PASEBA-1860 file (N, C-alpha, C; in nm, 3 decimals):
! residues 214
1> MILLLATL> 10.031/7.608/9.632/10.003/7.476/9.688/9.990/7.379/9.574 ~ 10.053/7.261/9.588/10.050/7.159/9.482/9.974/7.040/9.533 ~ 9.875/6.994/9.456/9.793/6.879/9.493/9.837/6.761/9.408 ~ 9.882/6.652/9.476/9.928/6.534/9.406/9.819/6.430/9.405 ~ 9.786/6.376/9.288/9.684/6.273/9.274/9.754/6.142/9.245 ~ 9.727/6.039/9.326/9.789/5.908/9.305/9.682/5.810/9.264 ~ 9.707/5.735/9.160/9.613/5.634/9.110/9.673/5.496/9.132 ~ 9.599/5.417/9.207/9.646/5.282/9.237/9.565/5.182/9.154
9> ACSTSTDS> 9.632/5.086/9.091/9.561/4.985/9.011/9.616/4.848/9.047 ~ 9.524/4.753/9.064/9.566/4.616/9.092/9.468/4.522/9.022 ~ 9.515/4.439/8.929/9.425/4.359/8.848/9.386/4.228/8.914 ~ 9.458/4.187/9.023/9.432/4.056/9.081/9.362/4.062/9.215 ~ 9.342/4.187/9.276/9.281/4.199/9.409/9.132/4.183/9.400 ~ 9.072/4.141/9.512/8.926/4.132/9.522/8.872/4.270/9.548 ~ 8.735/4.285/9.537/8.672/4.414/9.561/8.703/4.466/9.699 ~ 8.695/4.380/9.801/8.717/4.426/9.939/8.861/4.469/9.957
17> GIDQPADT> 8.954/4.403/9.888/9.095/4.441/9.899/9.124/4.573/9.833 ~ 9.048/4.611/9.732/9.071/4.738/9.663/9.008/4.852/9.740 ~ 8.884/4.831/9.789/8.810/4.940/9.851/8.873/4.986/9.981 ~ 8.926/4.896/10.062/8.972/4.934/10.195/9.088/5.035/10.193 ~ 9.195/5.013/10.114/9.304/5.112/10.109/9.257/5.247/10.054 ~ 9.168/5.247/9.956/9.119/5.374/9.899/9.044/5.453/10.003 ~ 8.956/5.386/10.081/8.881/5.456/10.185/8.974/5.516/10.288 ~ 9.079/5.441/10.325/9.175/5.493/10.423/9.249/5.614/10.369
25> ADSAADTA> 9.289/5.611/10.242/9.359/5.726/10.182/9.271/5.848/10.177 ~ 9.139/5.827/10.140/9.046/5.941/10.136/9.035/6.005/10.272 ~ 9.026/5.923/10.376/9.013/5.976/10.512/9.135/6.058/10.550 ~ 9.255/6.007/10.515/9.377/6.080/10.547/9.383/6.212/10.471 ~ 9.338/6.210/10.344/9.338/6.334/10.265/9.245/6.438/10.325 ~ 9.124/6.392/10.368/9.030/6.484/10.430/9.090/6.547/10.555 ~ 9.159/6.464/10.635/9.221/6.515/10.756/9.326/6.621/10.723 ~ 9.407/6.594/10.619/9.509/6.690/10.578/9.448/6.820/10.531
33> DTAVDTGG> 9.336/6.811/10.453/9.268/6.932/10.405/9.220/7.015/10.521 ~ 9.164/6.951/10.623/9.115/7.023/10.739/9.228/7.096/10.809 ~ 9.344/7.029/10.821/9.458/7.093/10.886/9.505/7.215/10.809 ~ 9.507/7.205/10.674/9.548/7.318/10.592/9.452/7.433/10.607 ~ 9.320/7.403/10.599/9.220/7.509/10.611/9.231/7.580/10.745 ~ 9.250/7.502/10.852/9.260/7.561/10.985/9.381/7.651/10.994 ~ 9.493/7.606/10.937/9.614/7.688/10.939/9.595/7.818/10.866 ~ 9.525/7.815/10.753/9.501/7.937/10.676/9.419/8.037/10.753
41> DTADTGDT> 9.315/7.987/10.823/9.231/8.077/10.901/9.310/8.144/11.011 ~ 9.400/8.068/11.076/9.480/8.124/11.184/9.571/8.235/11.132 ~ 9.631/8.215/11.012/9.718/8.317/10.954/9.641/8.445/10.925 ~ 9.517/8.432/10.874/9.438/8.551/10.844/9.413/8.631/10.970 ~ 9.382/8.564/11.079/9.356/8.633/11.206/9.479/8.709/11.251 ~ 9.597/8.646/11.232/9.721/8.713/11.271/9.745/8.839/11.191 ~ 9.716/8.838/11.060/9.735/8.956/10.977/9.651/9.072/11.027 ~ 9.528/9.046/11.069/9.439/9.151/11.118/9.495/9.213/11.245
49> EDTAPVLK> 9.548/9.130/11.334/9.598/9.179/11.461/9.724/9.264/11.444 ~ 9.802/9.240/11.337/9.929/9.309/11.318/9.914/9.442/11.244 ~ 9.794/9.482/11.208/9.773/9.608/11.135/9.820/9.726/11.220 ~ 9.908/9.809/11.164/9.963/9.924/11.236/9.901/10.053/11.185 ~ 9.897/10.158/11.268/9.845/10.288/11.222/9.926/10.341/11.105 ~ 9.858/10.403/11.010/9.923/10.458/10.891/9.931/10.609/10.903 ~ 10.049/10.665/10.873/10.066/10.809/10.878/9.988/10.876/10.765 ~ 9.901/10.968/10.800/9.820/11.039/10.701/9.909/11.132/10.619
57> DVRDEMLR> 9.889/11.137/10.488/9.969/11.222/10.400/9.913/11.363/10.400 ~ 9.981/11.455/10.466/9.932/11.592/10.479/9.934/11.666/10.346 ~ 10.006/11.614/10.246/10.008/11.681/10.115/9.872/11.679/10.046 ~ 9.783/11.592/10.091/9.648/11.593/10.035/9.577/11.725/10.063 ~ 9.630/11.805/10.154/9.566/11.931/10.193/9.625/12.052/10.121 ~ 9.717/12.030/10.028/9.770/12.143/9.950/9.660/12.200/9.861 ~ 9.642/12.331/9.866/9.544/12.400/9.782/9.618/12.476/9.673 ~ 9.597/12.434/9.548/9.666/12.499/9.438/9.585/12.621/9.392
65> NADACLVI> 9.636/12.739/9.429/9.569/12.864/9.392/9.677/12.966/9.357 ~ 9.754/12.935/9.252/9.868/13.019/9.215/9.825/13.159/9.174 ~ 9.701/13.177/9.128/9.656/13.310/9.088/9.658/13.408/9.204 ~ 9.653/13.356/9.328/9.660/13.443/9.445/9.795/13.513/9.454 ~ 9.893/13.460/9.381/10.027/13.520/9.382/10.049/13.621/9.269 ~ 9.943/13.656/9.196/9.956/13.758/9.093/9.967/13.898/9.152 ~ 9.907/13.919/9.268/9.905/14.051/9.331/10.004/14.052/9.447 ~ 10.115/14.121/9.429/10.217/14.133/9.533/10.268/14.276/9.533
73> GGHNDVPA> 10.269/14.338/9.648/10.322/14.474/9.661/10.251/14.576/9.576 ~ 10.121/14.560/9.557/10.043/14.654/9.480/10.045/14.630/9.331 ~ 10.121/14.531/9.285/10.125/14.496/9.143/10.034/14.376/9.120 ~ 9.963/14.377/9.008/9.865/14.270/8.983/9.903/14.177/8.868 ~ 10.028/14.182/8.825/10.072/14.094/8.717/10.211/14.038/8.746 ~ 10.232/14.000/8.870/10.365/13.956/8.915/10.388/13.810/8.878 ~ 10.499/13.777/8.812/10.533/13.635/8.790/10.579/13.573/8.922 ~ 10.503/13.480/8.972/10.535/13.420/9.102/10.476/13.280/9.108
81> AQVYYWGE> 10.518/13.206/9.207/10.468/13.070/9.228/10.417/13.057/9.371 ~ 10.309/12.983/9.385/10.263/12.944/9.517/10.355/12.831/9.565 ~ 10.406/12.844/9.686/10.506/12.751/9.736/10.459/12.686/9.866 ~ 10.477/12.553/9.871/10.454/12.476/9.994/10.584/12.404/10.030 ~ 10.611/12.400/10.159/10.724/12.321/10.210/10.668/12.201/10.285 ~ 10.719/12.084/10.250/10.670/11.959/10.310/10.787/11.877/10.359 ~ 10.767/11.801/10.467/10.870/11.712/10.515/10.809/11.593/10.586 ~ 10.882/11.481/10.583/10.838/11.360/10.653/10.960/11.292/10.714
89> FTGDATDG> 10.947/11.249/10.840/11.058/11.193/10.915/11.016/11.062/10.980 ~ 11.105/10.964/10.980/11.085/10.840/11.054/11.202/10.821/11.149 ~ 11.172/10.768/11.270/11.276/10.747/11.369/11.229/10.787/11.507 ~ 11.325/10.820/11.594/11.292/10.863/11.730/11.408/10.944/11.786 ~ 11.387/11.000/11.906/11.487/11.088/11.966/11.614/11.014/12.004 ~ 11.604/10.884/12.027/11.721/10.806/12.067/11.813/10.776/11.950 ~ 11.755/10.727/11.841/11.835/10.685/11.725/11.841/10.790/11.615 ~ 11.765/10.899/11.628/11.761/11.001/11.525/11.654/10.971/11.420
97> WTGEEVWY> 11.644/11.060/11.321/11.543/11.047/11.217/11.608/11.054/11.079 ~ 11.541/10.995/10.983/11.576/11.011/10.842/11.448/11.048/10.767 ~ 11.463/11.106/10.649/11.341/11.141/10.576/11.368/11.225/10.453 ~ 11.270/11.306/10.419/11.274/11.384/10.296/11.199/11.515/10.318 ~ 11.248/11.621/10.255/11.176/11.748/10.248/11.164/11.788/10.101 ~ 11.053/11.854/10.067/11.031/11.897/9.929/10.974/12.038/9.929 ~ 11.023/12.121/9.838/10.961/12.250/9.809/10.878/12.233/9.682 ~ 10.750/12.263/9.690/10.659/12.251/9.576/10.627/12.391/9.521
105> YFGNPKWV> 10.649/12.411/9.392/10.621/12.539/9.326/10.508/12.521/9.225 ~ 10.402/12.601/9.242/10.290/12.602/9.147/10.283/12.742/9.087 ~ 10.324/12.756/8.960/10.338/12.888/8.900/10.206/12.948/8.852 ~ 10.196/13.081/8.864/10.080/13.151/8.806/10.106/13.175/8.657 ~ 10.010/13.229/8.582/10.030/13.247/8.437/10.152/13.331/8.401 ~ 10.181/13.433/8.481/10.297/13.518/8.453/10.428/13.443/8.479 ~ 10.424/13.352/8.574/10.541/13.266/8.600/10.570/13.181/8.476 ~ 10.463/13.128/8.415/10.478/13.046/8.294/10.529/13.131/8.178
113> EHGLEDCE> 10.474/13.254/8.164/10.521/13.344/8.059/10.669/13.378/8.078 ~ 10.715/13.370/8.201/10.855/13.397/8.232/10.945/13.281/8.190 ~ 10.884/13.175/8.137/10.960/13.060/8.089/10.980/12.952/8.193 ~ 10.900/12.958/8.300/10.914/12.860/8.408/10.794/12.767/8.413 ~ 10.808/12.657/8.482/10.701/12.559/8.497/10.684/12.524/8.645 ~ 10.577/12.451/8.676/10.565/12.393/8.808/10.688/12.303/8.831 ~ 10.742/12.306/8.951/10.863/12.227/8.976/10.875/12.194/9.123 ~ 10.974/12.110/9.154/10.995/12.064/9.292/11.145/12.063/9.322
121> VHFTVTAG> 11.177/12.095/9.447/11.315/12.082/9.496/11.312/11.978/9.608 ~ 11.387/11.869/9.590/11.387/11.758/9.686/11.515/11.759/9.769 ~ 11.500/11.726/9.897/11.613/11.716/9.988/11.608/11.582/10.061 ~ 11.724/11.519/10.078/11.733/11.406/10.170/11.769/11.463/10.307 ~ 11.715/11.402/10.412/11.720/11.462/10.545/11.766/11.361/10.649 ~ 11.850/11.408/10.740/11.879/11.337/10.864/11.858/11.437/10.978 ~ 11.825/11.387/11.096/11.798/11.477/11.207/11.834/11.409/11.338 ~ 11.880/11.492/11.433/11.907/11.446/11.568/11.822/11.523/11.666
129> AGNTGACG> 11.823/11.481/11.789/11.742/11.545/11.892/11.793/11.686/11.920 ~ 11.698/11.778/11.939/11.731/11.916/11.972/11.640/11.969/12.082 ~ 11.649/12.098/12.108/11.567/12.161/12.212/11.438/12.215/12.152 ~ 11.333/12.216/12.231/11.205/12.273/12.187/11.202/12.425/12.204 ~ 11.299/12.481/12.277/11.315/12.626/12.286/11.193/12.700/12.336 ~ 11.151/12.802/12.257/11.041/12.888/12.298/10.904/12.823/12.284 ~ 10.898/12.704/12.227/10.769/12.635/12.212/10.746/12.551/12.338 ~ 10.684/12.613/12.438/10.666/12.547/12.567/10.577/12.425/12.563
137> SCDVGLIV> 10.487/12.416/12.467/10.395/12.302/12.458/10.447/12.191/12.368 ~ 10.565/12.211/12.306/10.616/12.112/12.211/10.675/11.991/12.282 ~ 10.664/11.877/12.217/10.709/11.749/12.274/10.842/11.702/12.217 ~ 10.875/11.744/12.095/10.994/11.692/12.026/11.073/11.809/11.969 ~ 11.204/11.804/11.989/11.294/11.899/11.925/11.386/11.828/11.827 ~ 11.407/11.887/11.710/11.493/11.826/11.609/11.592/11.929/11.556 ~ 11.710/11.882/11.521/11.805/11.961/11.442/11.818/11.889/11.308 ~ 11.766/11.951/11.204/11.753/11.886/11.073/11.866/11.930/10.981
145> RAQVDLST> 11.927/11.832/10.916/12.030/11.858/10.816/11.979/11.805/10.682 ~ 11.976/11.891/10.582/11.918/11.856/10.452/12.018/11.881/10.341 ~ 12.013/11.795/10.240/12.097/11.810/10.121/12.012/11.789/9.997 ~ 12.025/11.878/9.899/11.942/11.870/9.779/11.969/11.740/9.705 ~ 11.863/11.680/9.656/11.872/11.556/9.578/11.855/11.592/9.430 ~ 11.965/11.598/9.360/11.962/11.641/9.220/11.891/11.541/9.130 ~ 11.883/11.415/9.171/11.822/11.312/9.087/11.672/11.327/9.076 ~ 11.610/11.393/9.173/11.463/11.408/9.172/11.418/11.553/9.165
153> TTCNAAQY> 11.509/11.647/9.178/11.475/11.790/9.172/11.448/11.832/9.028 ~ 11.341/11.910/9.007/11.305/11.955/8.872/11.316/12.107/8.854 ~ 11.336/12.182/8.961/11.348/12.328/8.950/11.487/12.366/8.899 ~ 11.496/12.486/8.840/11.626/12.540/8.800/11.715/12.555/8.923 ~ 11.845/12.534/8.904/11.939/12.543/9.015/11.935/12.680/9.082 ~ 11.903/12.785/9.004/11.898/12.919/9.063/11.791/12.929/9.172 ~ 11.687/12.847/9.162/11.576/12.857/9.255/11.612/12.809/9.396 ~ 11.716/12.725/9.406/11.757/12.678/9.539/11.904/12.710/9.567
161> AGYETMEE> 11.962/12.803/9.489/12.102/12.841/9.508/12.123/12.892/9.651 ~ 12.228/12.843/9.714/12.257/12.880/9.852/12.193/12.788/9.954 ~ 12.105/12.699/9.908/12.038/12.604/9.998/12.067/12.459/9.960 ~ 12.177/12.438/9.889/12.212/12.300/9.851/12.228/12.211/9.973 ~ 12.284/12.265/10.079/12.287/12.199/10.210/12.243/12.302/10.313 ~ 12.172/12.258/10.413/12.125/12.351/10.515/12.095/12.277/10.645 ~ 12.088/12.354/10.753/12.056/12.299/10.884/11.950/12.388/10.949 ~ 11.847/12.326/11.006/11.735/12.402/11.062/11.681/12.329/11.185
169> PYAVELLG> 11.658/12.402/11.296/11.595/12.339/11.412/11.442/12.347/11.403 ~ 11.375/12.242/11.445/11.229/12.239/11.450/11.185/12.196/11.590 ~ 11.064/12.237/11.627/11.000/12.191/11.750/10.860/12.144/11.714 ~ 10.819/12.029/11.767/10.694/11.967/11.725/10.606/11.938/11.846 ~ 10.480/11.979/11.837/10.381/11.944/11.938/10.295/11.830/11.883 ~ 10.299/11.715/11.950/10.223/11.598/11.909/10.089/11.599/11.981 ~ 9.982/11.623/11.908/9.850/11.638/11.968/9.778/11.503/11.979 ~ 9.685/11.496/12.071/9.619/11.370/12.102/9.534/11.314/11.990
177> DGSADWAF> 9.494/11.397/11.894/9.410/11.348/11.784/9.492/11.297/11.666 ~ 9.625/11.287/11.683/9.710/11.240/11.575/9.763/11.350/11.485 ~ 9.728/11.475/11.511/9.781/11.586/11.434/9.905/11.642/11.506 ~ 9.978/11.729/11.438/10.100/11.786/11.494/10.117/11.929/11.447 ~ 10.164/12.016/11.536/10.199/12.153/11.501/10.351/12.166/11.502 ~ 10.406/12.229/11.399/10.550/12.245/11.384/10.586/12.392/11.401 ~ 10.692/12.418/11.478/10.730/12.555/11.509/10.882/12.570/11.503 ~ 10.927/12.697/11.498/11.070/12.727/11.511/11.100/12.746/11.659
185> PGSGEVFG> 11.193/12.670/11.714/11.217/12.679/11.858/11.272/12.815/11.903 ~ 11.338/12.888/11.814/11.391/13.017/11.853/11.283/13.118/11.888 ~ 11.176/13.119/11.808/11.068/13.217/11.827/10.940/13.154/11.881 ~ 10.926/13.024/11.866/10.801/12.957/11.903/10.693/12.973/11.798 ~ 10.725/13.038/11.684/10.626/13.062/11.579/10.594/12.933/11.505 ~ 10.465/12.903/11.493/10.420/12.784/11.420/10.427/12.812/11.270 ~ 10.491/12.722/11.195/10.504/12.743/11.051/10.428/12.640/10.968 ~ 10.376/12.537/11.032/10.304/12.435/10.957/10.236/12.336/11.049
193> HGYWVDGA> 10.164/12.245/10.987/10.095/12.141/11.064/10.110/12.008/10.990 ~ 10.079/11.901/11.059/10.089/11.770/10.997/10.028/11.663/11.084 ~ 10.085/11.543/11.076/10.030/11.428/11.149/10.144/11.343/11.204 ~ 10.111/11.255/11.298/10.213/11.168/11.355/10.152/11.035/11.396 ~ 10.235/10.932/11.393/10.209/10.801/11.453/10.341/10.762/11.519 ~ 10.341/10.655/11.595/10.464/10.611/11.659/10.572/10.587/11.554 ~ 10.684/10.660/11.566/10.796/10.639/11.476/10.794/10.719/11.348 ~ 10.694/10.806/11.327/10.689/10.884/11.202/10.605/11.010/11.222
201> MNYLSDGG> 10.639/11.115/11.149/10.564/11.241/11.156/10.592/11.321/11.030 ~ 10.500/11.412/10.995/10.518/11.494/10.876/10.465/11.635/10.899 ~ 10.495/11.725/10.805/10.444/11.862/10.814/10.420/11.918/10.675 ~ 10.335/12.020/10.668/10.312/12.099/10.548/10.302/12.244/10.592 ~ 10.382/12.332/10.530/10.376/12.473/10.564/10.251/12.536/10.504 ~ 10.216/12.652/10.557/10.113/12.733/10.493/10.166/12.778/10.356 ~ 10.078/12.787/10.257/10.121/12.829/10.124/10.167/12.974/10.122 ~ 10.276/13.001/10.050/10.324/13.137/10.032/10.354/13.164/9.886
209> CELPVD> 10.404/13.283/9.857/10.437/13.320/9.719/10.586/13.348/9.707 ~ 10.644/13.307/9.595/10.787/13.330/9.574/10.811/13.375/9.431 ~ 10.899/13.472/9.416/10.934/13.524/9.285/11.037/13.435/9.218 ~ 11.045/13.436/9.085/11.148/13.357/9.017/11.287/13.414/9.046 ~ 11.383/13.325/9.050/11.522/13.365/9.069/11.594/13.347/8.937 ~ 11.642/13.455/8.880/11.709/13.449/8.748/11.857/13.415/8.764
END
């Protein structure tokens, strides 16, 4: 906002001739200030009314406990990583969804000794409407198509070999408290949980263990 100050000078006018225009200008300025202030208050009220629900980030619930992956198959020094699968989708059944999926690897000490680090595999995702299948309580069915995003992936290519592109069906139950259960429609088995708002939803799988791929 720019405030312009105007100075009027007249050397031949009488006092009454000088005072009257100044008083009128002050009154007009006060009126303009009031109009501006009122407009600002109205805009603030509108901002409050337009606040939309925010999708909760389910990744805040990842528990990093890679040491739990040291014991596998009776061996207590296995190089492995704790793995979480995460995905987030925006859209609807009519127009489809777009989004992202990520595999998160948190290596145990033996994984690090194997020459590996914590890493991520990123996928760009599109999805269309699908069937909910064996998940009788599910509200949404999706057929997800994913392609690895090499620009953001940090894991060795061997770790996602054979999954550069993939297609997977999901079934989602949207619960009344804003949470969501995700299942495979073929079996009805729940593989993760997440959250939803109108036009967006996400999931996080239960943590598992994965061996390095050489």
